[in-house]
N, C-alpha and C positions, 0 to 999 in steps of 0.2 A: 370669610377667609379667602385670602388671595391665592390664586393658583401660581405655582412655581413656573415662571416663563422659561426655565431651563430644565424642564423635566426631561427624562431620557427619551421619551417618545417624540417630544418636540424637537430636541436636538437631532434625533435620527431623521425626522421629516425634513429639517432644514438641510442636513448633510446630503440626503438623497436628492433634494431639490437643487442644491448646488452642483452635484455631479451631473444631474440631468441637464441643467443649463450649460455646463461646461461641454458636455458631449454634443449638445445641439449647436454650440458655437463653432465647433470644428468637426462636422460630420465626416469630412474626408479622412481625418486622422482615425476616427472610429472605424471607418470602413477599411482603411489600410490594415489596421491591427487585426480586425476580424478576418479579413481576407488572407493575411499571412498565417493566422492560426488555422483557418480552414485548409490552407495548402499543406500545413504540417499534419493535419488530421488525415488528408488524403495520401500524403507521402510516407508517413511514419505510423500514426496511431491506428488507423483502420487496418492496414496490412499486417501489423505486428500483433494486434489484439483481437480483431474480429474472428479469425479462425479459431483462436483459443477459447473465445466465449462460446462458440458453437460446440466445440469438443467438450468443454467443461459441462455445458448443459446436457449433452448426450451422456457423458460419464455418469452424471448423477441420475438422470431420468431412466437410464437403462440399468441402474443398480450396480454398475461396475466398480463403484467406490468400495464395494465389499472386498474385492481382491486386495486393494491396498490396505483395507482395514485389517484383514487377516494377517498380512505381512508385518504391519507396523503396530498392531494392537498391543503386543507385549511391551512396547516402549511408551506408548501415548499416555497411559495412566500413571506409571511410576515417574516419568520425566516431567510431564506437563499437566498432570491432573485432569486429563481428558479421556473420554471413551475412544475406542478404536475408530468410530465414525469420523473423527476429525482427520484421519490419515489421508483421505481423498483431498481435503483442502491443503494439506501439507505438500502433496505431490504437485497439484495443479498450481498452487501458489508459488512454487519454486520455478516452474517452467512457463507459466502462462502470462506473467506480467500483470502490473496494476490495471484494474482491480479484480482480476480473475480469482485470486485467492479468497477475497472477501465475498464475491458473488457465490463461490462454491460453499463457503461457510453458511450463508443464508439459505441456500438450497438444501443443504444437509439439515438445517434447523427446520425447514418447512416439512421435511420428510421424517422428522422425529428422531434423527440420528444424533442430534445434539440438543441439549436444553439451552435456555437463554444465557445461563452463566457460562456454560462451556463454549457457546458461540462467541461470547464477549472475550473470553480468554484466548480462543483460537485466533481472533482478529489481531492479537498482539504480535504474532509471528508468522502467520500463514498468508499474508498479503505482501507480495514482494515484486520487485522489478524483474522483468523477464530477460532471459539470456539474449534474445534478439536485440533488445534495446541496449543492454549493458555492453555486449560485445561489439555491436555495430555502431551505435551512436556515441557511447562513452569511450570504448576501447579504440576503435578505428578513427572515430571522429575527433577525439581529443588528442590521442597519442599516436595514432597511425599504427596500432599494434593490436592484433588479436590476443597476444599473450597478456598485455595490460588489461584487456577486457576480461579475460579469464580470471586474472588476479582480483579484479574488482568484484566480479560475480562470486568468486569463492569467499571473499571476505564478507560480502553482502549476505550470503546464506549462513555463514558461520555466525555472524552478528545476529541474524534473525533467530537462530537456534539459541544463542546465548540470552537474547531477550526473553524467549519463552521459558528458559530455565531460571533466570534471575528474578523475573517478576514474581511476586507472591501469588499464592493461589487466590482464586476468586472468593469474594466474601460470602456471607450467608444470606444473600438476598433470595427471595422466593424463586424456586425453580419452576419454569413454565415450559410446556411443550404443547404442540398441537394434538388434537384428537387423533386416535389411531386411524379413523376413517379417512383423514386427510393425508396421512403419511405415505401411503402406498398406492395412491390413486393412479399412478402411471405404470405400475408393475405389469399390467396386462396389455398395454398398447403395443402396436406393431412398431417395427423400426422406422418405417416410413413416416408414421405419425410423429414419433419421437424426433426424427430429423427435422420435419417441418416446424414443429413447436420450438425446437432448439434454435433454429435459424431465426425464427420470429422473435423469441426472447432475446437472442444475441443482438439483433438489429435494434431493439429498444434500448438495450444497455449501451451499445456503442454510440447511439444518438445522445444519450445522457453524458457520456464521457466527453464527446466532442463539444457539446454545448457548454459544459463547464470550462473546457479549455479555451473556447472562443471568448467567453465572458472574462475570464481572468487575464487573457492576453490583452484585451481592451483596457482593463484596469491597470495592468502593468505599464502599458504604453504611456499613460498619463502620469504614473508615479515616476517613470524615468525622465519625464519632462520637468520635474520639480527642480528648482535651483540648487537644492542641497544634494541632489543626486551625484553630481560630478565631484563633490568633495569627499565622497566615500572612498576608501582604499580600493584598489583595482580588484582584490579578491572578494571584497564585501558586496560589490554590486551584483555579480552573478549568484552569490550566496543568498542575497535578499530576494532576487527574482526567482531562483529555484526553490526557495522556501515557500513561495506561493504557487509556482507552476513549474514542474520538473523539467519538461522538455525544453522550455524556453530558457530556463536557468543553465542547462547543460550547453545549449547553443551559445549563450552569452559567455559562458566559461571558456569556450573555444576561442573567443575573440579577445579575451582579457590578457593583459600583459603581466602574467604572474609565473613564478617558477613552476616547473613540473611537479614538484613535491607538494606545493600548496594547491595546485590544480587538482591533483589526485585526491588530497584530503577533502577538499570542498566537494568534489564529485562524489566521493564515497558517502559523505554526509547527506547530500541531496538524494542519492539513490536510496539510502535507508529511511530518511524522513518521508520522502514521497511527494511533499508539497501539500499546501492547503487545498489545491484542486483535487488531488487524489482523495483527501479526507472528506471533501464534500461529495465526491463520487460514491464513496463508501456509505456516507450518511443517506444519500439518495437511494442507494440499493437497499439499505436497511428498511426503508419505508416505516410502517407502523409496528414492526416487530419489537417486542420489549427487550432489545439487546442493547446494553450499554456500550457507548463508544469510548469510554475512559481507557480501557485496556488498549485499544487501537492506538490512541494518541500517545500513551506512555510507551508502548512497545516500539512504535515507529521513532520516537525521540531517542530512546535508549539504543535502538539499532543504528540510527544515524551517528550518534556520538561514538559508539564502539567502532563503527566502520571507519570513521575519520581517524580515530586514534590508531587503530591497527595499520591502516594504510600509511599514515604519517610515519609511524615507526618502521614499517617495512621500507619506505622510501629512504629512511636514514641508514639502511643497510644492515638491520638486525632482525633476525627472525625469532629471537628469544621471547618477545612479548606474545607472538602468535602461538609458540609452543606452550608458554605459561598459561595463556587463556584456554587452549585446548585441554591442558592437563587439569585446570581448575574446573572446566565444564564436565570433564569425565568424572572427577571426584564428586561434584554435585549430583551428577546423574546416578552414580553408584550409591550415594547416600539416600537419595530419594527412592531408588528402587528397593534398597534394603528396608527403608521406613515403610514403604507400601507393602512389602512382604510381611513385615512384623504386624502391621495393622490387619492384614488379611488373616494372618495366623491367629490373632487374638479376637477375630470376629468383629472388628471395629468398622 
């Protein structure tokens, strides 16, 4: 029996070999792209993310997520089908930036505050762009306005909540949690030890984030050199780039000759989607944990589409869609809360 010369693994090997040969042929281009990405890591990524990584580690290691848990616990179950333990990821995911929310979800899973199904569902809406990036890079960088950045961030967070409400509950896959002995192993450690371990863990996480950013920056440099690239519409090029790597896409969007309304809609989608680079970062942070990535992908896509639609309609001068969405989400939340109350009363 003859082997298929076009098997998937052989095609993959040929493709990787072709890319390797292309990169060897122009090492200067590879180095320039990697150097530009490293510069962006030093100027934007590390300053805006690393401190939040350290704080999120401390927040979880010291058990302070319990305060957010007590405050938001009445809402987490009825609205999102999650225990109160997810509240810490909601808070840090809103203010920390990609991928702080996802990292917090996995730490809460390790401590037994979420099972694998709850962690998967939390990833759908707890991993978001941070205010520093949205206000500084998107608001000021693209539109020269903090107000525009605040609008983008508000729509971004509203769309995240909407994604968490609109996505169906997790399926009936087996629920898995770590043994109780592994859940609270850091409860008795001193603050100094927690700080040292949090900085060390954050350093490893930021290295992974920057590594993915550098790799995808090199890939995108070669994609942009393809002959078909210049034939794409002006708005489509930064959209394609940002769908792979967020910060590069936003930078390209600032140079694109597109109307402000289209620029805002594309930017809103990219902020919600996060880019393949962010998705790879989350996958790397997950490691061997039995947590599905499906909800994260669906949630980010839904968040991006909702964000783009809302910003586009707001740019057209109408707030009615925003009010309508808020009313619809409030109705869904009320129905879910009532349904949860009925289930509890019936002992279900």
